[in-house]
Kinemage of the C-alpha trace (Angstrom):
@kinemage 1
@onewidth
@group {chain A} dominant
@subgroup {mainchain}
@vectorlist {calphas} color= white
{ca met a 1} P -31.517 20.778 -8.388
{ca glu a 2} L -34.957 21.397 -9.930
{ca ser a 3} L -34.787 18.339 -12.055
{ca glu a 4} L -33.907 16.384 -8.925
{ca ile a 5} L -36.940 17.724 -7.001
{ca gln a 6} L -39.143 16.489 -9.982
{ca asn a 7} L -37.318 13.112 -9.795
{ca leu a 8} L -37.996 12.918 -6.108
{ca met a 9} L -41.749 13.711 -6.700
{ca lys a 10} L -41.949 10.953 -9.406
{ca val a 11} L -40.140 8.384 -7.044
{ca thr a 12} L -42.407 9.332 -4.124
{ca ile a 13} L -45.559 8.726 -6.306
{ca trp a 14} L -44.217 5.350 -7.426
{ca val a 15} L -43.483 4.345 -3.859
{ca leu a 16} L -46.902 5.401 -2.672
{ca leu a 17} L -48.607 3.539 -5.614
{ca ser a 18} L -46.583 0.376 -5.240
{ca leu a 19} L -46.959 0.222 -1.466
{ca thr a 20} L -50.746 0.836 -1.781
{ca tyr a 21} L -50.887 -2.027 -4.099
{ca thr a 22} L -48.811 -4.193 -1.670
{ca his a 23} L -51.078 -3.197 1.359
{ca his a 24} L -54.243 -4.081 -0.535
{ca phe a 25} L -53.348 -7.415 -2.116
{ca thr a 26} L -50.944 -8.949 0.395
{ca pro a 27} L -53.576 -9.991 2.986
{ca lys a 28} L -55.526 -11.656 0.270
{ca thr a 29} L -52.460 -13.773 -0.872
{ca pro a 30} L -51.144 -16.823 1.103
{ca pro a 31} L -47.593 -16.388 2.496
{ca gly a 32} L -44.694 -18.111 0.716
{ca leu a 33} L -44.074 -18.287 -3.033
{ca pro a 34} L -47.509 -16.849 -4.078
{ca arg a 35} L -46.993 -13.765 -1.887
{ca leu a 36} L -43.297 -13.521 -3.074
{ca leu a 37} L -44.448 -13.448 -6.851
{ca leu a 38} L -47.062 -10.922 -5.830
{ca leu a 39} L -44.272 -8.573 -4.399
{ca leu a 40} L -41.712 -9.235 -7.149
{ca pro a 41} L -42.635 -6.244 -9.151
{ca val a 42} L -42.357 -3.929 -6.122
{ca leu a 43} L -38.908 -5.435 -5.190
{ca leu a 44} L -37.584 -4.833 -8.676
{ca leu a 45} L -39.073 -1.387 -8.810
{ca phe a 46} L -37.336 -0.425 -5.557
{ca ile a 47} L -33.990 -1.599 -6.949
{ca leu a 48} L -34.443 0.703 -10.019
{ca leu a 49} L -35.914 3.825 -8.472
{ca pro a 50} L -32.668 5.007 -6.865
{ca leu a 51} L -31.193 5.214 -10.282
{ca ser a 52} L -33.609 7.983 -11.149
{ca phe a 53} L -31.368 10.409 -9.267
{ca ser a 54} L -28.114 11.982 -10.471
{ca ser a 55} L -27.430 13.348 -6.967
{ca leu a 56} L -25.324 11.025 -5.012
{ca his a 57} L -26.980 12.128 -1.800
{ca leu a 58} L -30.531 11.402 -3.121
{ca arg a 59} L -29.297 8.164 -4.838
{ca gly a 60} L -27.635 6.869 -1.686
{ca ile a 61} L -30.330 7.611 0.740
{ca ser a 62} L -33.112 6.226 -1.483
{ca ala a 63} L -31.041 3.066 -2.229
{ca phe a 64} L -30.609 2.642 1.457
{ca phe a 65} L -34.286 3.188 2.273
{ca leu a 66} L -35.788 1.223 -0.674
{ca ser a 67} L -33.292 -1.190 -2.210
{ca trp a 68} L -31.987 -2.397 1.027
{ca leu a 69} L -34.372 -1.723 4.169
{ca ala a 70} L -37.736 -1.730 2.386
{ca asn a 71} L -36.896 -4.783 0.249
{ca phe a 72} L -35.833 -6.745 3.139
{ca lys a 73} L -39.027 -5.937 5.030
{ca leu a 74} L -41.069 -6.853 1.842
{ca leu a 75} L -39.168 -10.117 1.692
{ca leu a 76} L -39.993 -10.910 5.265
{ca leu a 77} L -43.559 -9.923 4.611
{ca ser a 78} L -43.634 -12.511 1.839
{ca phe a 79} L -43.349 -15.208 4.490
{ca asn a 80} L -45.643 -13.377 6.897
{ca ser a 81} L -42.752 -12.299 9.114
{ca gly a 82} L -41.096 -9.010 10.123
{ca pro a 83} L -42.400 -5.478 11.021
{ca leu a 84} L -44.954 -5.394 8.305
{ca ser a 85} L -46.717 -8.714 9.185
{ca thr a 86} L -48.992 -6.988 11.819
{ca asn a 87} L -52.212 -5.258 10.962
{ca leu a 88} L -51.212 -1.781 9.913
{ca ser a 89} L -53.166 1.098 8.483
{ca leu a 90} L -52.331 2.179 4.926
{ca leu a 91} L -50.331 5.311 6.179
{ca ser a 92} L -48.453 3.395 8.891
{ca phe a 93} L -47.614 0.437 6.479
{ca ile a 94} L -46.334 3.053 3.937
{ca ser a 95} L -44.203 4.783 6.497
{ca ser a 96} L -42.897 1.503 8.144
{ca thr a 97} L -41.876 0.287 4.808
{ca ala a 98} L -40.450 3.400 3.024
{ca leu a 99} L -38.746 4.945 5.969
{ca pro a 100} L -36.019 3.565 8.190
{ca ile a 101} L -38.303 3.192 11.188
{ca lys a 102} L -39.894 0.710 13.561
{ca ile a 103} L -43.109 1.571 15.449
{ca his a 104} L -42.539 1.497 19.149
{ca lys a 105} L -45.037 -1.023 20.666
{ca ser a 106} L -44.391 -0.695 24.383
{ca gln a 107} L -46.592 1.523 26.573
{ca thr a 108} L -43.501 3.333 27.800
{ca pro a 109} L -42.167 5.656 25.025
{ca pro a 110} L -38.516 5.589 24.335
{ca pro a 111} L -36.654 8.737 25.625
{ca pro a 112} L -36.528 11.349 22.863
{ca lys a 113} L -33.266 12.818 21.892
{ca pro a 114} L -33.009 16.529 22.954
{ca pro a 115} L -33.322 18.841 19.933
{ca leu a 116} L -30.288 20.732 21.010
{ca phe a 117} L -28.229 17.588 20.744
{ca leu a 118} L -29.226 17.071 17.139
{ca ser a 119} L -28.567 20.811 16.401
{ca ile a 120} L -25.011 20.414 17.773
{ca lys a 121} L -24.529 17.409 15.523
{ca thr a 122} L -25.849 19.462 12.522
{ca leu a 123} L -23.405 22.240 13.375
{ca leu a 124} L -20.566 19.629 13.665
{ca leu a 125} L -21.423 18.349 10.184
{ca ile a 126} L -21.496 21.806 8.652
{ca leu a 127} L -18.096 22.420 10.185
{ca ile a 128} L -16.696 19.109 8.780
{ca ile a 129} L -17.960 20.085 5.222
{ca thr a 130} L -16.251 23.498 5.603
{ca leu a 131} L -12.869 21.811 6.586
{ca tyr a 132} L -13.064 19.792 3.278
{ca arg a 133} L -11.938 22.984 1.476
{ca tyr a 134} L -8.552 22.325 2.984
{ca lys a 135} L -8.500 18.591 2.458
{ca asp a 136} L -5.339 18.644 0.443
{ca ser a 137} L -3.478 20.025 3.580
{ca ile a 138} L -5.021 17.522 5.935
{ca pro a 139} L -3.155 14.409 6.917
{ca asn a 140} L -4.876 11.302 5.390
{ca trp a 141} L -5.625 9.663 8.740
{ca val a 142} L -7.257 12.824 9.888
{ca leu a 143} L -9.264 12.978 6.754
{ca leu a 144} L -10.433 9.418 6.994
{ca ser a 145} L -11.512 10.100 10.712
{ca leu a 146} L -13.494 13.171 9.503
{ca tyr a 147} L -15.223 11.025 6.786
{ca ser a 148} L -16.184 8.509 9.488
{ca leu a 149} L -17.501 11.151 11.778
{ca his a 150} L -19.316 12.722 8.681
{ca val a 151} L -20.993 9.404 7.998
{ca tyr a 152} L -22.171 9.045 11.603
{ca leu a 153} L -23.486 12.721 11.704
{ca ala a 154} L -25.190 12.550 8.357
{ca leu a 155} L -26.860 9.200 9.273
{ca glu a 156} L -27.910 10.460 12.618
{ca ile a 157} L -29.570 13.519 10.903
{ca val a 158} L -31.169 11.574 8.061
{ca leu a 159} L -32.558 8.989 10.535
{ca ala a 160} L -33.767 11.551 12.901
{ca ser a 161} L -35.474 13.486 10.053
{ca ala a 162} L -37.196 10.182 8.913
{ca ala a 163} L -38.282 9.467 12.519
{ca trp a 164} L -39.724 13.080 12.824
{ca ala a 165} L -41.641 12.661 9.571
{ca ala a 166} L -43.108 9.417 10.696
{ca arg a 167} L -44.257 10.897 14.138
{ca val a 168} L -45.877 13.689 12.347
{ca leu a 169} L -47.683 11.418 9.697
{ca ile a 170} L -48.644 8.411 11.801
{ca arg a 171} L -48.691 10.041 15.368
{ca ala a 172} L -46.726 7.062 16.768
{ca glu a 173} L -43.538 6.756 18.821
{ca ile a 174} L -40.525 5.339 16.928
{ca glu a 175} L -37.865 2.939 18.218
{ca pro a 176} L -34.386 4.628 18.606
{ca gln a 177} L -32.360 4.210 15.313
{ca thr a 178} L -28.877 4.847 16.810
{ca asp a 179} L -27.555 4.910 20.386
{ca glu a 180} L -24.273 7.064 20.595
{ca pro a 181} L -22.040 4.450 19.007
{ca tyr a 182} L -18.955 6.390 20.120
{ca leu a 183} L -19.754 5.027 23.663
{ca ala a 184} L -19.618 1.353 22.639
{ca ser a 185} L -17.336 -0.690 24.952
{ca ser a 186} L -17.186 -3.681 22.643
{ca leu a 187} L -17.663 -4.537 19.071
{ca arg a 188} L -20.739 -6.600 19.937
{ca glu a 189} L -22.266 -3.456 21.685
{ca phe a 190} L -21.256 -1.239 18.765
{ca trp a 191} L -22.994 -3.303 16.027
{ca gly a 192} L -25.795 -4.836 17.970
{ca arg a 193} L -26.996 -2.192 20.279
{ca arg a 194} L -25.745 1.280 19.217
{ca trp a 195} L -24.803 1.582 15.495
{ca asn a 196} L -27.643 1.875 12.804
{ca leu a 197} L -30.174 -0.101 14.841
{ca thr a 198} L -32.504 0.054 11.775
{ca val a 199} L -30.346 -2.396 9.868
{ca thr a 200} L -29.837 -4.526 12.907
{ca arg a 201} L -33.612 -4.887 13.317
{ca val a 202} L -34.069 -6.037 9.643
{ca leu a 203} L -31.034 -8.390 9.430
{ca arg a 204} L -31.904 -10.119 12.733
{ca pro a 205} L -35.328 -11.558 11.576
{ca ala a 206} L -34.185 -11.844 7.862
{ca val a 207} L -30.855 -13.659 8.385
{ca tyr a 208} L -29.964 -14.416 12.053
{ca asp a 209} L -33.160 -16.006 13.369
{ca pro a 210} L -33.851 -18.271 10.343
{ca leu a 211} L -30.423 -19.708 10.596
{ca arg a 212} L -30.844 -20.433 14.243
{ca arg a 213} L -34.067 -22.150 13.465
{ca leu a 214} L -32.488 -24.167 10.807
{ca gly a 215} L -30.034 -25.754 13.278
{ca trp a 216} L -27.083 -23.205 13.264
{ca gly a 217} L -26.712 -23.710 17.035
{ca ala a 218} L -23.682 -21.550 17.416
{ca ala a 219} L -24.717 -17.854 17.697
{ca ala a 220} L -21.199 -16.893 16.408
{ca ala a 221} L -21.794 -18.739 13.082
{ca ala a 222} L -25.207 -17.231 12.519
{ca gly a 223} L -23.726 -13.831 13.531
{ca gly a 224} L -20.884 -14.275 10.993
{ca val a 225} L -23.346 -14.762 8.195
{ca val a 226} L -25.137 -11.722 9.258
{ca phe a 227} L -22.000 -9.586 8.924
{ca leu a 228} L -21.310 -11.309 5.479
{ca val a 229} L -24.753 -10.245 4.318
{ca ser a 230} L -24.244 -6.699 5.606
{ca gly a 231} L -20.901 -6.637 3.742
{ca leu a 232} L -22.543 -7.731 0.513
{ca met a 233} L -25.349 -5.087 0.934
{ca his a 234} L -22.703 -2.520 1.402
{ca glu a 235} L -21.107 -3.546 -1.902
{ca val a 236} L -24.504 -2.915 -3.474
{ca met a 237} L -24.885 0.520 -1.806
{ca phe a 238} L -21.188 1.376 -2.979
{ca trp a 239} L -22.367 0.265 -6.605
{ca tyr a 240} L -25.208 2.919 -6.359
{ca leu a 241} L -22.822 5.548 -5.322
{ca gly a 242} L -19.819 4.762 -7.397
{ca gly a 243} L -21.073 2.732 -10.206
{ca gly a 244} L -18.030 0.374 -10.310
{ca gly a 245} L -18.157 -3.335 -9.853
{ca pro a 246} L -17.696 -5.026 -6.450
{ca thr a 247} L -14.184 -5.082 -4.892
{ca trp a 248} L -15.168 -7.319 -1.953
{ca val a 249} L -13.027 -5.139 0.246
{ca val a 250} L -15.907 -3.694 2.188
{ca thr a 251} L -17.272 -7.200 2.436
{ca trp a 252} L -13.923 -8.208 4.045
{ca phe a 253} L -14.446 -5.356 6.493
{ca phe a 254} L -17.514 -6.864 7.900
{ca val a 255} L -16.313 -10.370 7.705
{ca val a 256} L -13.322 -9.320 9.851
{ca his a 257} L -15.551 -7.550 12.251
{ca gly a 258} L -17.809 -10.729 12.471
{ca val a 259} L -14.846 -12.715 13.392
{ca cys a 260} L -13.694 -10.246 15.858
{ca val a 261} L -16.928 -10.050 17.611
{ca ala a 262} L -16.768 -13.749 18.149
{ca leu a 263} L -13.065 -13.587 19.361
{ca glu a 264} L -13.916 -10.722 21.626
{ca arg a 265} L -16.500 -12.840 23.415
{ca glu a 266} L -13.895 -15.623 23.927
{ca val a 267} L -11.241 -13.247 25.011
{ca gly a 268} L -13.720 -11.634 27.565
{ca arg a 269} L -14.512 -14.986 29.100
{ca val a 270} L -10.735 -15.751 29.522
{ca leu a 271} L -9.993 -12.426 31.203
{ca glu a 272} L -13.067 -12.920 33.385
{ca gly a 273} L -11.675 -16.382 34.394
{ca trp a 274} L -8.329 -14.708 35.377
{ca gly a 275} L -10.018 -12.101 37.322
{ca val a 276} L -8.853 -9.401 35.063
{ca arg a 277} L -11.174 -6.358 34.696
{ca val a 278} L -10.760 -3.773 31.953
{ca his a 279} L -11.910 -0.220 32.660
{ca arg a 280} L -14.742 0.834 30.473
{ca val a 281} L -12.857 3.987 29.253
{ca val a 282} L -10.183 1.656 27.985
{ca lys a 283} L -12.554 -0.641 26.173
{ca val a 284} L -14.384 2.311 24.622
{ca val a 285} L -11.100 3.646 23.318
{ca leu a 286} L -9.966 0.295 21.896
{ca thr a 287} L -13.482 -0.416 20.407
{ca val a 288} L -13.839 2.873 18.543
{ca gly a 289} L -10.116 2.909 17.641
{ca phe a 290} L -10.446 -0.487 16.039
{ca val a 291} L -13.596 0.666 14.124
{ca leu a 292} L -11.914 3.721 12.777
{ca val a 293} L -8.480 2.111 11.892
{ca ser a 294} L -10.227 -0.998 10.258
{ca ala a 295} L -12.421 1.448 8.259
{ca gly a 296} L -9.368 3.239 6.976
{ca trp a 297} L -7.985 -0.177 5.803
{ca trp a 298} L -11.022 -1.713 4.220
{ca phe a 299} L -14.204 0.505 4.284
{ca trp a 300} L -13.032 3.740 2.701
{ca pro a 301} L -10.523 2.655 -0.081
{ca pro a 302} L -13.108 1.062 -2.402
{ca leu a 303} L -15.375 4.028 -2.027
{ca leu a 304} L -12.862 6.742 -2.372
{ca gly a 305} L -11.284 4.912 -5.412
{ca thr a 306} L -14.262 5.830 -7.377
{ca gly a 307} L -14.029 9.557 -6.550
{ca val a 308} L -17.199 9.590 -4.524
{ca asp a 309} L -15.734 12.041 -1.858
{ca val a 310} L -14.876 14.541 -4.515
{ca val a 311} L -18.458 14.393 -6.098
{ca val a 312} L -20.043 14.610 -2.561
{ca ile a 313} L -18.128 17.606 -1.714
{ca glu a 314} L -19.012 19.381 -4.865
{ca glu a 315} L -22.657 18.507 -4.272
{ca tyr a 316} L -22.551 20.287 -0.921
{ca gly a 317} L -21.533 23.388 -2.662
{ca arg a 318} L -24.501 23.124 -5.098
{ca ile a 319} L -26.884 22.287 -2.459
{ca gly a 320} L -25.743 25.349 -0.588
{ca glu a 321} L -26.413 27.563 -3.563
{ca trp a 322} L -29.699 26.051 -4.146
{ca val a 323} L -30.787 26.345 -0.561
{ca met a 324} L -29.943 30.116 -0.837
{ca gly a 325} L -32.048 30.552 -3.888
{ca gly a 326} L -34.716 27.757 -4.151
{ca trp a 327} L -35.645 26.900 -0.554
{ca lys a 328} L -39.147 28.229 -1.237
{ca asp a 329} L -39.729 25.512 -3.931
{ca phe a 330} L -38.560 22.830 -1.648
{ca val a 331} L -40.913 23.995 1.211
{ca gly a 332} L -43.762 24.005 -1.260
{ca phe a 333} L -42.898 20.456 -2.349
{ca ser a 334} L -42.695 19.318 1.313
{ca trp a 335} L -46.029 20.573 2.233
{ca lys a 336} L -47.564 18.927 -0.892
{ca gly a 337} L -45.956 15.736 -0.034
{ca phe a 338} L -47.318 15.964 3.465
{ca phe a 339} L -50.937 16.569 2.371
{ca val a 340} L -50.610 13.667 -0.253
{ca leu a 341} L -49.480 11.292 2.596
{ca arg a 342} L -52.133 12.475 4.904
{ca phe a 343} L -54.702 11.772 2.215
{ca phe a 344} L -53.316 8.271 1.869
{ca gly a 345} L -53.870 7.896 5.667
{ca glu a 346} L -57.445 8.859 5.687
């Protein structure tokens, strides 16, 4: 773990330097091809930096933060669009680019999630990790459901930690990043308003809105392309985690969901015309059930085929041992990183 902490420090320094360069030179460069060429070295660097880590957790998180979210934001900035196109201080620019956040602009701050709620989710994640010791005795469908719950809880904790860091560093309110996706009563609500809203806020201006402006009049068609792009980016994320080539199975998962979102809307209109009202509880069960079942068919197989689950479970054991013996080094690094970021914000 000590070597990974050193790698984390190096990656952090590279991110700070590259985004300082971006913040300084971007306003002086006209949007379009000139600005895209200016940012090309940073885009390539952010693709390579996650490969610095041998830990799948650090590699996966950094790939999600940098190779996907940050690069999409920088591509939008190349054309003077997206969340980075406004006038931001250096520290706000770095935080908004490198972290999965969006600064809340409204005068009314979003309601914060109770700390107790996040603590309960953390305890649930620890319980799930403990259950993995008995994975050979757990039915496959139960295990896949645990993996899905694991992803949700881990994502919630990672995003909440990033939002907390941003609030401390830039003293600003952050837009909600998830909204209890297990309460979604439709696939459209699940993907558009509840699950991983950070990705939704990036894909909408990067893919959906340009397609509508280019004449893709049907929202369903533009939405289908958004799901396709999301699937392709998940193939990239799986490559970072497993190292294998694309299987296109996870892409199919998102394509199917894009088609089902469009069909769901039409079915809803037909039922409404017939005067049929489906209780919300039934719709929630059907929505969450479809997400879990389809994930078992198309999301998990390409990832588990590379043995990622085994490596991740082993990493949790090593992380636990390191936390018991090396937490002081991590706290020291965290405070050093905090003061470095505050220095950049002066």
